[in-house]
C-alpha positions in Angstrom: 21.0 181.6 -6.5 23.4 179.3 -5.3 26.6 178.8 -7.4 27.7 175.5 -9.1 29.7 174.2 -11.3 29.7 170.6 -11.5 25.8 169.8 -10.6 22.8 169.7 -12.9 19.7 171.5 -11.8 18.1 168.6 -10.8 20.8 167.5 -8.8 20.7 171.1 -7.1 17.2 171.2 -6.5 17.4 167.8 -5.0 20.0 168.9 -2.7 18.5 172.1 -1.9 15.2 170.3 -0.7 17.1 167.9 1.4 19.1 170.9 2.8 15.9 172.6 4.1 14.1 169.7 5.0 16.0 169.5 7.8 14.5 172.0 10.6 17.7 172.8 12.0 19.0 174.8 8.7 16.1 176.9 9.8 17.2 177.2 13.0 21.0 178.3 11.7 19.6 180.6 9.0 21.6 178.8 6.9 22.9 180.5 3.4 24.0 178.1 1.0 26.7 179.9 -1.0 28.0 176.7 -3.5 27.1 173.1 -3.9 29.6 171.0 -6.2 30.3 167.6 -6.3 31.8 166.7 -3.1 31.6 170.2 -1.5 29.0 172.6 0.2 29.8 176.1 1.4 27.5 178.1 3.3 27.3 181.2 5.9 25.9 181.1 9.0 25.3 184.3 10.8 26.4 184.8 14.4 23.6 185.4 16.9 24.0 186.8 20.0 22.1 184.1 21.9 24.6 181.2 20.5 27.5 182.8 22.8 29.4 181.0 24.9 30.6 182.1 28.4 32.9 184.3 26.8 30.8 186.2 24.5 32.0 184.7 21.5 30.7 181.9 18.8 29.8 178.8 20.9 31.8 175.9 19.6 28.9 173.6 20.0 27.1 175.7 17.3 30.2 175.4 15.0 30.1 171.9 15.5 26.8 171.6 14.3 27.4 173.8 11.2 30.5 171.5 10.3 28.5 168.4 10.9 26.0 169.9 8.7 27.9 170.6 5.7 30.5 167.6 5.8 27.1 165.7 5.3 25.5 167.7 2.4 29.2 167.4 1.2 29.0 163.8 1.1 25.3 163.8 -0.5 26.4 165.7 -3.6 28.4 162.9 -4.3 26.1 159.4 -3.1 22.9 161.2 -3.9 20.4 163.6 -1.9 18.1 161.0 -1.2 20.5 158.8 0.7 20.6 158.5 4.4 23.8 158.8 6.6 24.1 159.2 10.2 27.1 160.6 11.9 29.7 158.0 13.4 32.4 159.8 14.4 33.2 163.6 14.8 36.2 165.5 15.6 36.6 169.5 15.8 39.7 171.5 16.7 38.9 175.0 17.6 41.6 177.6 16.4 40.7 180.8 17.6 37.4 182.8 19.1 35.1 183.7 16.6 33.0 187.1 17.0 31.6 187.6 13.3 29.3 185.7 11.2 31.0 182.3 9.7 31.7 180.9 6.4 32.4 176.9 6.5 33.2 174.9 3.6 32.4 171.0 3.9 34.5 168.4 1.4 34.0 165.0 1.1 37.2 163.0 1.3 36.1 159.6 0.5 32.7 157.7 -0.3 32.7 154.0 0.0 29.9 151.4 0.2 29.6 151.8 4.1 31.6 154.9 5.4 32.1 158.3 4.0 34.7 160.6 5.3 34.7 164.2 5.2 36.2 167.4 6.5 35.1 171.1 7.0 37.0 174.2 7.3 35.3 177.3 9.3 36.6 181.0 9.0 35.5 184.1 10.4 34.5 187.1 8.1 38.2 188.1 8.1 39.2 184.9 6.4 41.0 183.7 9.7 40.9 179.8 10.4 38.2 179.5 13.5 37.8 175.7 13.5 38.5 172.3 11.6 36.8 169.1 11.8 36.6 165.5 10.4 33.5 163.6 10.3 32.8 160.0 9.1 29.0 159.0 8.6 27.6 155.6 7.7 25.7 154.6 4.7 22.2 153.3 5.9 
């Protein structure tokens, strides 16, 4: 059961449907841990086939995780069925990762046309692996 303290059962059901209607979420084997208004937290298992040249969690996959969770955080505020598209994405890699990851996406501002968000990705030892900022256009 996914934790929430701010979403109704109907909103939670709509969000979970939206999340798992995205085919990539099945590829990631995303485990949603918590959905609250303006936040989404999930765990993604490290898979060997996602390693980069240095046998660590590939940065591109970490980017996919950050982009996805920030989008879901935005949708908890504007509605699960709203359409948004990434317009700007920035990620900073802080250390190599050899474990599963926990990512928390947070909505910073939800405007009429643009929504700004951030993500933190930590390894299973609680060490910060990457931070990201993502902007979305409301379509």
